[in-house]
PALUM-314184 format. One record per residue: residue in one letter; chain; x, y, z of N, C-alpha, C, O in turn. Coordinates in steps of 0.001 Angstrom, whole numbers, plus 524288, in hexadecimal, padded with zeros to 5 digits. Each point is the difference from the previous one (the first is absolute). Example, Ala and Ser with C-alpha at 12.3 -4.5 7.8 and 13.67 -1.06 7.14 Angstrom:
% residues 2
{node A,A,{83386,7E9C6,81E78},{7FC86,804A6,80000},{80384,804B0,80000},{8040C,7FFED,80299}}
{node S,A,{7FA96,8042D,7FA97},{80334,804A6,8003C},{7FCFE,80442,802DA},{801FD,80454,800A9}}
% end
This chain:
% residues 116
{node M,A,{14C63,94C49,61E6F},{802F2,7FB5F,800A9},{7FC11,7FDC2,7FB14},{7FCBC,80280,7FD82}}
{node A,A,{8049B,7F877,8020F},{7FEDB,7FC2E,7FB1D},{7FA33,7FC36,800CE},{7FF00,7FD32,803C7}}
{node K,A,{7FE78,8037E,7F89B},{7FBEB,7FD4F,7FFA6},{7FF54,7FB6E,800E0},{803EC,7FDF9,7FE18}}
{node P,A,{7F917,7FE2F,803F8},{801A5,7FACC,800D4},{7FEEA,7FD56,7F954},{80053,8035B,7FC93}}
{node A,A,{7FEDB,7F8D9,80225},{7FFBF,7FE02,7FAC4},{7FC00,7FD6F,7FEC0},{7FF2F,7FDC2,7FBD3}}
{node F,A,{7FCC4,802A2,809C2},{7F9C2,7FD15,7FF5B},{7FCF6,80311,8065B},{800E0,8017E,8047C}}
{node K,A,{7FB9B,7FDE7,7F7D1},{7FCDC,801DE,805D7},{7FFA3,7FD66,804CE},{7FBDE,7FD94,7FF93}}
{node P,A,{805C0,80194,8043C},{7FF65,7FAFB,8033D},{7FA70,800D1,803B9},{7FDBC,7FBFE,80164}}
{node N,A,{7FFD1,809EE,80068},{7FB5D,7FEA2,7FE90},{7FA3F,7FC1C,7FD41},{7FC55,7FD6E,801BF}}
{node K,A,{805B8,8041E,7F940},{7FC39,7FA9C,7FD7C},{80061,7F97D,800D7},{8038E,7FCE6,800F2}}
{node V,A,{7F849,802DD,7FE6A},{80079,7F8E2,802AC},{80055,7FCF6,7F8C8},{7FCAE,800FB,7FCA9}}
{node R,A,{80707,7FC33,802A6},{7FF11,7FD9E,7FCE5},{7FE18,7FA1B,7FFB0},{800B7,7FDCD,80437}}
{node P,A,{7FC2F,7FDBE,7F683},{7FC82,80091,8010B},{802CB,7FAA8,7FEEF},{802F0,7FF44,7FC44}}
{node S,A,{7FBB6,7FCCB,807C0},{8043C,7F9D2,7FFCC},{7FE77,7FD38,7FB42},{7FB8C,7FF3D,7FE5B}}
{node K,A,{807BC,7FFB7,80032},{800E4,7FAFC,7FC20},{7FA23,7FB49,7FD97},{7FF5A,7FCA4,7FCA0}}
{node D,A,{7FF55,80474,80531},{7F9AD,7FCCD,7FEC3},{7FD34,8036B,7FBE6},{7FF5E,7FF28,7FB50}}
{node L,A,{7FE6B,806D6,8090D},{7FE0B,8034C,7FC04},{803F2,802ED,7FC86},{7FDE3,80365,7FD55}}
{node A,A,{80710,7FC2C,8020E},{801F0,80223,7FA9C},{80075,7FCDD,7FC93},{7FEE6,801E2,7FBB7}}
{node L,A,{80297,7F8EA,8042D},{7FCDF,7FD4E,7FC59},{7FB7C,7FEBB,7FE0A},{7FFC1,7FE3B,7FB89}}
{node A,A,{7FB82,80288,807C3},{7FABC,7FCCF,8001E},{7FEDA,806B5,7FC1E},{7FE43,80033,7FB85}}
{node I,A,{802F5,8037F,80716},{7FEF0,80716,7F99C},{801DA,7FC64,7FBA1},{7FD20,7FD49,7FD43}}
{node A,A,{80940,8031F,80263},{802C3,7FF5A,7FBEA},{7FD9D,7FCA3,7FF47},{7FDA0,801BD,7FC32}}
{node R,A,{7FFF7,7F83D,804A9},{7FCF8,7FD71,7FA0D},{7FACA,801A4,7FF49},{7FDA9,7FDB8,7FC79}}
{node G,A,{7FFFE,80591,805EA},{7F8D2,802A0,7FF83},{7FF7A,7FC89,802CC},{7FED3,7FCA2,7FCC7}}
{node E,A,{8011C,8010C,807A9},{7FCC4,7FDBA,802DD},{7FCBB,8019E,8021A},{7FF57,8040A,7FD79}}
{node P,A,{7FC1A,7FC04,80737},{7FD11,8040E,801CB},{80469,800BD,8065C},{803A8,7FD30,8015C}}
{node L,A,{7FAD9,80608,80071},{80226,800C5,80448},{7FDA7,7FE05,80446},{7FBA4,7FE0A,7FF7D}}
{node P,A,{8074C,80227,8066F},{7FBD9,7FE83,803A8},{7FC07,801A0,80061},{7FC2A,7FD41,7FF13}}
{node E,A,{8034C,80955,802E1},{7F9BA,8015E,8010B},{7FDD7,7FE3A,7FB7B},{7FD04,7FC4F,800C2}}
{node E,A,{8037E,8052C,7FA44},{7FD94,7FED1,7FC72},{7FB94,7F950,7FF6A},{7FB80,7FF0B,7FE99}}
{node R,A,{80A25,7FD15,803DD},{7FD8A,7FA92,80066},{7FBA1,7FF2C,805BB},{7FC66,7FCD2,7FFD2}}
{node D,A,{80488,8062A,8047A},{7FA73,80113,80247},{7FC30,80393,7FDC3},{7FC2E,800B8,802D4}}
{node L,A,{803D7,8011A,7F9EC},{7FB73,802C4,7FE65},{7FCC8,7FAAD,7FB23},{7FB4F,7FEFA,7FFBD}}
{node S,A,{80788,7FF72,7FE30},{7FF4B,7FD7E,7FDD9},{7FDFD,7F90F,8029E},{7FEC2,7FCA2,7FCCD}}
{node S,A,{80139,80285,8075F},{7FF17,7FB49,80142},{7F838,8010D,80442},{7FC72,7FD0B,80151}}
{node S,A,{80496,80841,7FF1D},{7FA53,801CE,801AD},{7FDE0,800FA,7FD27},{8015E,800EB,7FB7C}}
{node H,A,{7F94A,7FF37,806E5},{7FC9A,7FE59,7FC90},{7FA7B,80606,7FC9F},{7FC61,800BF,7FCED}}
{node A,A,{807EE,8021D,807BD},{7FD69,806BD,7FE28},{803F3,80257,7FBB2},{804B1,7FFEE,8010F}}
{node Q,A,{7F9BA,80203,7FA70},{80478,80126,7FE39},{7FE25,8057D,7FED4},{7FB6C,80176,80034}}
{node P,A,{80A16,80258,7FE20},{80164,803EC,80249},{7FCFD,803D0,7F965},{800BD,7FF16,7FB56}}
{node E,A,{7FBB2,80565,8079A},{7FE3F,8037E,7FBA4},{8032F,802CF,7FC07},{802D8,80381,801A8}}
{node A,A,{7FD1F,7FB63,7F8BD},{80369,8022D,7FD5C},{7FFA5,80695,7FEE1},{7FC34,80296,8016D}}
{node V,A,{806F3,7FEF7,7FCA7},{8019A,8059D,8020C},{7FDC2,8023A,7FAB7},{8024A,7FE4C,7FC21}}
{node V,A,{7FA87,80474,8031E},{7FFAD,80206,7F934},{800A7,8061C,800FD},{7FD0A,802AA,802B2}}
{node P,A,{80660,7FEAE,7FB3F},{8026E,80558,80063},{7FD44,805BD,7FC65},{8023D,80142,7FBF0}}
{node T,A,{7FABD,800BB,80536},{7FE99,805CC,7FCBB},{801EA,80425,7FD5E},{803C0,802D5,80107}}
{node I,A,{7FA51,7FD32,7FCB4},{8046F,80361,7FD74},{7FA63,80445,7FFF8},{7FB68,7FEAF,8008D}}
{node A,A,{80735,807D0,7FE72},{7FCFB,803E1,800CD},{7FE17,80207,7FAA2},{8027A,7FF33,7FBF5}}
{node P,A,{7F9D6,802F7,80434},{7FDFB,802FE,7FA9E},{8050F,80352,7FE43},{8017A,80327,80351}}
{node I,A,{801C1,7FC9D,7F776},{7FDD8,80615,7FD6D},{7FF08,802BC,7FE2E},{7FDB8,80001,7FBC4}}
{node K,A,{804D5,8068F,808E6},{7FCFF,802C5,7FD67},{80324,80308,7FCA3},{8047A,800EE,8017D}}
{node K,A,{7F9A5,80143,7F919},{801CF,803CF,7FDF3},{7FF2A,8044B,800FF},{7FBF9,80208,801AA}}
{node K,A,{8089D,7FFFC,7FD2A},{800D0,805A2,80157},{7FF8E,8038C,7FAC9},{8016A,7FF45,7FB77}}
{node S,A,{7FB6E,805D4,807B6},{7FF4D,80394,7FAB6},{80481,802AA,7FC52},{80380,802C0,801D2}}
{node V,A,{7FBE4,7FBF8,7F86A},{80501,80388,7FF36},{7FE16,80406,7FE0C},{7FB61,800E8,7FF05}}
{node K,A,{80906,80237,80038},{7FDD9,805F4,7FDAE},{80106,7FE6F,7FA9E},{80314,7FCCF,7FE22}}
{node A,A,{7F966,80665,7FFC3},{7FD79,800F0,7F8D7},{80678,80155,7FD68},{803E1,801A8,80250}}
{node G,A,{7FBB0,7FD78,7FA54},{805B8,80143,7FBB0},{80639,7FE73,80245},{80435,80099,7FDC0}}
{node K,A,{7FB37,7FE49,804F0},{80475,7FF16,80531},{8047A,7F89E,7FB85},{7FE7A,7FB71,7FFFD}}
{node T,A,{805B3,8066D,7FDBA},{80002,7FA68,7FE02},{8073F,800BF,80150},{80365,80360,80077}}
{node V,A,{7FB86,7F4F9,7FFB8},{806D8,7FDD3,80176},{7FF93,7FB78,7FD80},{7FC5F,7FE26,7FD72}}
{node S,A,{807CD,80043,8039A},{803DA,7FB6E,7FB30},{7FF38,7FCA7,7FF2F},{80271,7FD3C,80315}}
{node L,A,{7FBDE,80100,7FAED},{80046,7F9F5,800CC},{8025E,7FC2E,7FB77},{7FE09,7FF05,7FBB9}}
{node N,A,{807C4,7FEB7,806E7},{80678,7FDC2,7FD0A},{7FE62,7FA5A,801A7},{7FEFA,7FE46,8045F}}
{node M,A,{8011C,7FEE2,7F5E5},{7FF4B,7FA32,8011F},{803D3,7FDCA,7FA97},{800F4,80294,7FC0E}}
{node Q,A,{800CC,7F80B,80517},{804FB,7FE53,7FDC7},{7FB7B,7FB89,7FD1D},{7FCF8,7FE16,80334}}
{node V,A,{80286,8009E,7F8AF},{7FEB0,7FD6C,7FAAF},{803D4,7FCF2,7FE34},{8049A,800B8,80132}}
{node S,A,{7F9A8,7FB3E,7FB77},{80316,7FCD4,7FC2E},{80130,80333,7FB60},{7FD3B,803DF,7FF54}}
{node Q,A,{805EF,7FB48,7FDD1},{7FF08,8023F,7FA52},{7FC91,7FE27,7FC61},{7FF3A,801FE,7FBB1}}
{node A,A,{7FF20,7FAF7,805B0},{7FAFF,7FA8D,7FBAB},{7FA63,80686,8024A},{7FD8F,80337,7FD62}}
{node T,A,{802DB,7FBA4,808BD},{7FACE,80372,80094},{80091,8046D,7FF05},{7FB8D,80173,7FEE0}}
{node W,A,{807EB,802F8,800A7},{80110,8042A,7FF7C},{7FD04,800F3,7F909},{7FCF3,80384,7FECD}}
{node Q,A,{8052E,7F814,7FD83},{80072,800FB,7FA49},{7F8B5,7FD12,7FFDB},{7FDBA,80048,7FBC6}}
{node A,A,{80002,7FDC1,807E2},{7FD3E,7FE60,7FE34},{7F9DD,8038E,801DA},{7FBD3,7FEFD,7FDD7}}
{node I,A,{804B2,804F0,80639},{7FF48,80499,8020F},{8000C,80394,7FB8D},{7FC32,802C7,7FF09}}
{node S,A,{807CF,7FD41,7FE55},{801DB,805C5,7FDF8},{7FC96,7FDAE,7FAF6},{7FD3B,80338,7FDBE}}
{node Y,A,{802C4,7F780,8005B},{7FBB2,7FEA8,7F932},{7FC4E,800C4,8025A},{7FE6F,8043A,7FE53}}
{node K,A,{7FD89,7F9BE,80637},{7FC7A,8003F,7FFE4},{7FC60,8094D,80052},{7FBE9,80214,7FE8D}}
{node S,A,{8089C,7FF8E,803E4},{7FE4D,8064B,800C9},{7FF86,800CC,7F9C0},{7FD0C,8032F,7FDEF}}
{node I,A,{8073B,7F884,7FEBB},{80049,80509,7FBED},{7FB59,7FDBC,7FCE2},{7FD8A,80280,7FCB6}}
{node E,A,{8019F,7F90A,80489},{7FA60,7FD1D,7FC5D},{7FB83,8039E,8024A},{7FC91,8016F,7FCF3}}
{node E,A,{80350,7FF9B,8067F},{7FB53,802C6,8036D},{800A1,8070F,7FDE4},{7FC52,80245,7FDE5}}
{node G,A,{80670,7FF1A,802AC},{802DC,8051F,7FD27},{8001A,8045A,80472},{7FEE1,804A2,7FF5F}}
{node I,A,{8031B,7F853,80679},{7FE9D,80352,804C3},{8069B,7FE64,8023E},{802AF,7FC75,7FE2A}}
{node S,A,{7FEE8,80741,80644},{80489,7FEB0,801AD},{7FF20,7FADA,80463},{7FBCF,7FEC4,80202}}
{node R,A,{807F8,7FF5E,7FE9A},{80417,7FCE9,80420},{7FA92,7FFB2,805F1},{7FD39,7FD0B,80295}}
{node K,A,{803F8,80728,7FCC8},{800A7,80406,80529},{7F792,7FD31,8019A},{7FE6E,7FD64,803B9}}
{node L,A,{7FE32,80508,7F71A},{7FC61,80039,8005F},{7FD9E,7F83F,7FE59},{7FBC2,7FDC5,80068}}
{node L,A,{806EF,80161,7FEAE},{7FF7C,7FA72,7FFB4},{7FEF1,7FD15,80438},{7FBD3,7FDC4,800D5}}
{node I,A,{809D7,80236,8033E},{7FEDB,7FDFC,802B6},{7FB39,8033E,805BE},{7FDC7,7FDF9,803C0}}
{node M,A,{8025A,80577,7FB06},{7FA42,8022A,804DB},{7FC1A,7FD5D,7FD14},{7FC75,7FECD,80306}}
{node Q,A,{8025F,7FF63,7F747},{7FA83,7FF33,7FF74},{7FED4,7F9B2,80212},{7FB95,7FE91,80140}}
{node V,A,{808DB,7FE22,7FEE3},{8014D,7FC2C,80080},{7FE74,7FE30,80772},{7FD16,7FCC8,8020F}}
{node L,A,{807B3,80868,80084},{7FCD0,7FEAE,805BE},{7FB6F,80086,7FFE2},{7FD7C,7FC08,80102}}
{node Q,A,{8001A,807EB,7FE00},{7FABE,8017D,80021},{7FD46,7F9FE,7FE29},{7FEA4,7FCD2,80358}}
{node A,A,{800F0,80269,7F846},{7FEB2,7FAF4,7FFDD},{7FFC1,7FB68,8034A},{7FC91,7FCA1,80001}}
{node A,A,{80935,803C8,803F7},{7FFDD,7FCB8,802F7},{7FBAC,8018F,80610},{7FE46,7FC8C,802DE}}
{node G,A,{80157,805C1,7FD71},{7FD25,802D7,8041F},{80297,804E3,8016C},{7FD7C,80416,8004A}}
{node I,A,{8065D,7FBBE,8006B},{8029F,80598,801AE},{7FD59,806B1,7FFA3},{7FE1E,8019A,7FBE0}}
{node D,A,{80217,80180,808A0},{7FE07,80405,7FE7F},{803B8,80303,7FEEC},{803C1,8014E,802B4}}
{node V,A,{7FA0D,800D4,7F563},{803F9,80255,7FEBA},{7FF37,806D4,7FF79},{7FC8E,801B7,7FD1D}}
{node D,A,{8070E,80204,80608},{7FDBD,806CB,7FF41},{7FEF3,7FEDE,7F9A0},{801E3,7FC97,7FD2E}}
{node A,A,{7FAB7,80734,801C0},{7FE51,80210,7FB5D},{8038E,8035B,7FD5F},{7FC97,8026B,7FDA0}}
{node A,A,{80739,7FF82,80103},{8042A,802ED,80224},{803E1,7FCC3,7FCBF},{80260,80150,7FC08}}
{node D,A,{7FDB8,7F92F,8072A},{8042D,7FB65,7FD73},{7FCA1,7FDF6,7FB91},{8022F,7FBEB,7FEB1}}
{node L,A,{7FA27,804AF,7FEAD},{7FB67,7FCF5,7FD43},{7FEF7,804FE,7FCB9},{7FBD9,80012,7FD92}}
{node A,A,{8068C,8030B,80223},{7FF43,80749,7FBF4},{8053E,7FF30,7FD3A},{80228,80424,7FEDA}}
{node G,A,{80129,7F633,7FF68},{80373,800AD,7FD7B},{7FF62,80267,7FB1F},{7FBB0,80162,7FE62}}
{node F,A,{80A22,7FF70,7FE26},{7FFDB,800CB,7FBDE},{8010A,7FC41,7FC28},{802CA,7FC7E,801BD}}
{node T,A,{7FB74,802BB,7F7A8},{7FF01,8000D,7FDF0},{8046B,7FFD6,7FC1C},{800DD,8049C,7FEED}}
{node K,A,{802D0,7F7F6,7FE11},{802A7,80102,7FD3F},{800D7,8043A,7FB30},{7FF43,7FEAF,7FB6F}}
{node G,A,{8020C,80589,805C1},{801BA,802C9,7FBC6},{7FCC0,804EB,8009D},{8012E,80449,7FE29}}
{node K,A,{7FA1D,7FA7C,804F2},{7FC1E,80305,80198},{7FF91,80230,804D0},{8020E,7FD6F,80382}}
{node S,A,{7FAA0,808F8,7FE74},{80298,8019D,80477},{7FB62,7FF50,802D9},{7FC57,7FF63,7FCF2}}
{node N,A,{80218,80070,80858},{7FBD3,7FFB1,802A4},{7FB88,8056D,7FFC8},{7FFB9,802E9,803D2}}
{node E,A,{7FD80,7FDDD,7F82E},{7FDB9,8052F,80136},{7FCDF,800E2,80146},{7FEE8,804A0,800B7}}
% end
């Protein structure tokens, strides 16, 4: 059996209501509220605090991001100037921005030297 092209149970808005919606005018229910002296209370949504999960030490994950070639070159030049790897430079910047960076990520290798 074929489905009907429209849902017959759904009540369609009147022409006046549809035009009011299209024009951005207040709906009839809103008009009634605005004419009364009692103002509706504003509902302020609450956000639950973020719970930090404990992470096993030593587990690593990959961080992959796309940046422009100019940004990549600027990071490369700065890391050469500092004598550190790009990763270590980025980790130091993240730490300076207030991010908790794991000590293992800050114990990077300097260029040409091993971390002994």
